[in-house]
C-alpha positions as CSV (number, residue, x, y, z in Angstrom):
1,X,125.6,138.9,74.9
2,X,125.8,136.3,77.6
3,X,123.1,133.5,77.5
4,X,122.1,131.5,80.6
5,X,121.6,127.7,80.1
6,X,119.2,126.2,82.5
7,X,119.3,122.5,83.1
8,X,116.6,120.2,84.2
9,X,117.8,120.1,87.8
10,X,117.4,123.8,88.0
11,X,114.0,123.7,86.5
12,X,112.8,120.9,88.9
13,X,114.1,123.1,91.8
14,X,112.3,126.0,90.6
15,X,109.2,124.0,90.2
16,X,109.2,122.8,93.7
17,X,109.9,126.1,95.0
18,X,106.7,127.3,93.1
19,X,104.9,124.4,94.5
20,X,105.9,125.2,98.1
21,X,104.6,128.6,97.7
22,X,101.2,127.3,96.2
23,X,102.0,128.7,92.6
24,X,100.7,125.5,91.0
25,X,100.6,126.8,87.4
26,X,104.2,128.0,87.5
27,X,105.3,124.8,89.0
28,X,103.7,122.7,86.4
29,X,105.1,125.1,83.8
30,X,108.6,124.7,85.1
31,X,108.4,120.9,85.6
32,X,107.1,120.5,82.0
33,X,110.2,122.2,80.7
34,X,112.4,119.9,83.0
35,X,110.7,116.9,81.3
36,X,111.1,118.4,77.9
37,X,114.9,118.7,78.5
38,X,115.2,115.3,80.3
39,X,112.4,113.1,79.0
40,X,114.3,110.0,80.2
41,X,114.8,111.2,83.8
42,X,112.0,109.4,85.9
43,X,112.1,112.0,88.9
44,X,111.3,114.6,86.5
45,X,108.2,112.9,85.3
46,X,107.2,111.9,89.0
47,X,107.7,115.6,90.3
48,X,105.4,116.8,87.3
49,X,102.9,114.2,88.2
50,X,102.8,115.5,91.8
51,X,102.3,119.3,90.7
52,X,99.6,118.1,88.3
53,X,97.9,116.2,91.0
54,X,98.1,119.3,93.3
55,X,96.6,121.2,90.4
56,X,93.7,118.8,90.3
57,X,94.8,117.6,86.8
58,X,94.6,114.0,88.0
59,X,94.4,112.3,84.6
60,X,97.4,114.1,83.4
61,X,99.3,113.1,86.7
62,X,98.4,109.4,86.1
63,X,100.2,109.5,82.7
64,X,103.2,111.1,84.2
65,X,103.5,108.6,87.1
66,X,103.1,105.8,84.5
67,X,106.0,107.2,82.5
68,X,108.0,107.4,85.6
69,X,107.3,103.9,86.3
70,X,108.3,102.8,83.0
71,X,111.5,104.6,83.3
72,X,112.2,103.4,86.9
73,X,109.9,100.4,87.8
74,X,111.8,99.7,91.0
75,X,110.9,102.9,92.6
76,X,108.2,102.1,95.3
77,X,107.2,105.7,95.7
78,X,106.2,105.8,92.0
79,X,103.9,102.9,92.6
80,X,102.5,104.5,95.7
81,X,101.8,107.8,94.0
82,X,100.3,106.0,91.0
83,X,97.9,104.1,93.0
84,X,96.9,107.1,95.0
85,X,96.3,109.1,91.8
86,X,94.2,106.5,90.2
87,X,92.1,106.5,93.4
88,X,91.5,110.2,93.1
89,X,90.7,109.6,89.4
90,X,88.1,107.0,90.5
91,X,90.0,104.3,88.7
92,X,89.5,102.0,91.5
93,X,90.5,98.4,89.8
94,X,93.6,100.1,88.3
95,X,94.4,101.6,91.8
96,X,94.3,98.2,93.3
97,X,96.5,96.7,90.5
98,X,99.1,99.4,91.0
99,X,99.2,98.8,94.9
100,X,99.4,95.2,94.4
101,X,102.4,95.8,92.1
102,X,104.1,97.7,95.1
103,X,103.4,94.7,97.4
104,X,105.0,92.4,95.0
105,X,108.0,94.7,94.7
106,X,108.4,95.1,98.5
107,X,106.4,92.7,100.4
108,X,108.3,93.4,103.6
109,X,107.3,97.1,103.6
110,X,104.3,97.9,105.6
111,X,103.7,101.0,103.7
112,X,103.0,99.0,100.5
113,X,100.3,96.9,102.2
114,X,98.9,100.0,103.7
115,X,98.6,101.6,100.0
116,X,96.9,98.4,99.0
117,X,94.6,98.4,102.1
118,X,93.4,101.9,101.2
119,X,92.8,101.1,97.6
120,X,91.0,98.0,98.4
121,X,88.7,99.8,100.9
122,X,88.1,102.6,98.3
123,X,87.1,99.7,96.0
124,X,84.6,98.3,98.5
125,X,86.7,95.1,99.3
126,X,86.9,95.7,103.0
127,X,87.7,92.3,104.1
128,X,90.9,92.2,101.8
129,X,91.5,95.7,103.1
130,X,91.6,94.2,106.7
131,X,93.8,91.3,105.5
132,X,96.4,93.9,104.4
133,X,96.4,96.1,107.5
134,X,96.7,92.8,109.6
135,X,100.0,92.3,107.5
136,X,101.0,96.0,108.5
137,X,100.6,95.1,112.1
138,X,102.3,92.0,111.8
139,X,105.4,93.6,110.1
140,X,105.3,96.5,112.6
141,X,103.6,95.5,115.9
142,X,104.5,98.5,117.8
143,X,103.4,101.0,115.0
144,X,100.4,102.8,116.5
145,X,99.0,104.0,113.3
146,X,98.9,100.6,111.6
147,X,97.0,99.1,114.6
148,X,94.7,102.0,114.9
149,X,93.8,101.9,111.3
150,X,93.1,98.1,111.5
151,X,90.8,98.8,114.4
152,X,88.8,101.5,112.3
153,X,88.5,99.0,109.3
154,X,87.2,96.3,111.6
155,X,84.9,98.7,113.0
156,X,83.6,99.6,109.6
157,X,83.1,96.0,108.8
158,X,80.9,95.6,111.9
159,X,83.4,93.2,113.6
160,X,83.2,95.2,116.8
161,X,84.6,92.8,119.2
162,X,87.8,92.5,117.1
163,X,87.8,96.4,116.6
164,X,87.4,96.9,120.5
165,X,90.5,94.6,120.8
166,X,92.4,96.6,118.5
167,X,91.4,99.9,119.9
168,X,92.4,98.7,123.2
169,X,95.8,97.5,121.8
170,X,96.2,101.1,120.3
171,X,95.7,102.7,123.8
172,X,98.4,100.4,125.2
173,X,100.9,101.6,122.7
174,X,99.6,105.3,123.1
175,X,97.5,106.1,126.0
176,X,97.0,109.6,124.9
177,X,95.5,108.5,121.5
178,X,92.2,110.6,121.5
179,X,90.4,109.1,118.7
180,X,91.2,105.4,119.8
181,X,89.7,106.4,123.2
182,X,86.6,107.9,121.6
183,X,86.0,105.2,119.0
184,X,86.4,102.5,121.8
185,X,83.6,104.2,123.6
186,X,81.5,104.2,120.6
187,X,82.1,100.6,119.9
188,X,81.5,99.6,123.5
189,X,78.4,101.4,123.4
190,X,77.2,99.7,120.2
191,X,77.8,96.3,121.9
192,X,75.9,97.2,125.2
193,X,78.8,97.5,127.3
194,X,77.7,100.8,128.7
195,X,79.9,101.2,131.8
196,X,82.9,100.5,129.9
197,X,81.5,102.8,127.1
198,X,81.1,105.6,129.6
199,X,84.7,105.1,131.1
200,X,86.3,105.5,127.6
201,X,84.6,108.7,126.9
202,X,85.5,109.9,130.2
203,X,89.2,109.2,129.2
204,X,88.7,110.9,126.0
205,X,87.5,114.3,127.3
206,X,91.0,115.3,129.0
207,X,92.8,114.2,125.9
208,X,91.0,116.8,123.7
209,X,92.2,120.3,124.7
210,X,89.2,122.5,124.1
211,X,91.3,125.0,121.9
212,X,92.4,122.4,119.5
213,X,89.7,119.5,119.5
214,X,86.4,121.3,120.5
215,X,84.6,118.9,118.3
216,X,85.8,115.8,119.4
217,X,85.6,117.0,123.1
218,X,82.0,118.0,122.4
219,X,81.3,114.6,120.9
220,X,82.7,112.8,123.9
221,X,80.7,114.9,126.3
222,X,77.6,114.2,124.3
223,X,78.0,110.5,124.0
224,X,78.8,110.3,127.7
225,X,75.7,112.5,128.6
226,X,73.5,110.3,126.6
227,X,74.8,107.1,128.1
228,X,74.2,108.7,131.6
229,X,70.9,109.4,130.9
230,X,70.1,105.9,129.7
231,X,71.6,104.8,133.1
232,X,69.3,107.3,135.0
233,X,72.0,109.6,136.1
234,X,70.2,112.5,135.1
235,X,72.2,115.3,136.7
236,X,75.6,114.0,135.6
237,X,73.9,113.6,132.1
238,X,72.7,117.2,132.0
239,X,76.2,118.5,132.9
240,X,77.8,116.5,130.3
241,X,75.4,117.7,127.5
242,X,75.6,121.3,128.7
243,X,79.5,121.0,128.3
244,X,79.1,119.7,124.8
245,X,76.7,122.4,123.5
246,X,78.9,125.0,125.1
247,X,82.0,123.5,123.3
248,X,80.3,123.1,120.0
249,X,77.2,125.2,119.5
250,X,76.7,124.1,115.9
251,X,76.3,120.3,116.5
252,X,72.7,119.3,116.4
253,X,73.2,115.9,117.9
254,X,74.3,117.4,121.2
255,X,71.1,119.6,121.4
256,X,68.9,116.9,120.5
257,X,70.3,114.7,123.4
258,X,70.2,117.8,125.7
259,X,66.4,118.2,124.9
260,X,65.8,114.3,125.6
261,X,67.4,114.6,128.9
262,X,65.6,117.9,129.8
263,X,62.3,116.1,128.8
264,X,63.0,113.3,130.9
265,X,63.8,115.5,133.8
266,X,60.1,117.2,133.2
267,X,61.8,120.4,131.9
268,X,59.5,120.5,129.0
269,X,59.8,124.0,127.9
270,X,63.8,123.9,128.0
271,X,63.4,120.7,126.1
272,X,61.6,122.3,123.2
273,X,64.0,125.1,122.9
274,X,66.8,122.6,122.5
275,X,64.9,120.8,119.8
276,X,64.0,124.1,118.0
277,X,67.8,124.7,118.0
278,X,68.4,121.1,116.3
279,X,65.9,122.1,113.6
280,X,67.7,125.4,113.1
281,X,70.9,123.6,112.7
282,X,70.0,120.6,110.6
283,X,67.4,119.8,107.9
284,X,68.5,116.1,108.0
285,X,67.8,113.1,110.4
286,X,68.4,115.2,113.6
287,X,66.1,117.9,112.5
288,X,63.4,115.3,111.7
289,X,63.8,113.5,114.9
290,X,63.5,116.9,116.8
291,X,60.3,117.7,114.8
292,X,58.8,114.5,115.9
293,X,59.6,115.4,119.5
294,X,58.1,118.9,119.2
295,X,55.0,117.3,117.3
296,X,54.5,114.6,119.8
């Protein structure tokens, strides 16, 4: 009788095929066997770790990534994936340490600094995370994603003037960056630069095709409508807010702002209907604000 000997490479190929098909249990089984046959092969441990992580077996994945690193400490991807797995496991100090090891290994690689920035942000060290994203931008000044992520982190830290500058730089690099336009509008609005904010929202709207980005398109219409109402442009505000609720009929903020605009225009019964819709959609802050309007 003929026997077939399966080697570790074949098992890894099978495991990855199962993984691509979403058969996670079978993938883990094949890759565990690959590790058994080739315990000194770093890539076998790394692939098993990836499969375990995909199967939500995060702690087991951490152990396999550590073994992959022990066998091949110069592989930058092993450092990256270990840091990510530790983040998912909630072991944030260890995640930062793993990411710092990646930066020490390859300080010229912006990806290493990005992994560290993400770990630092997750650990609540936003200012340190910003420094790492600045290093990403220094290393790759024309890379849109690094510039945009730096803007987002500055925004989250409340450093709005700096964030505005980085959103604008992002748009210079990619004039069709939808979220940069939208976030720029939010930051400008928060700093009181209302006319500029309205312009940013107007620029965002045509970049968000309704079939693909209905939510963002709706929010841009909503924010623009609220700004126009504050500036006394009631007809234009009403048109934007009606467009917003048509695009996303499940967004309570848009109905709330529509109610405020209708109320300011003396259309009380229609405003009440809009606020009742808010309450039907949301039991949180928007619902409570709408209830106060109805009870007032």
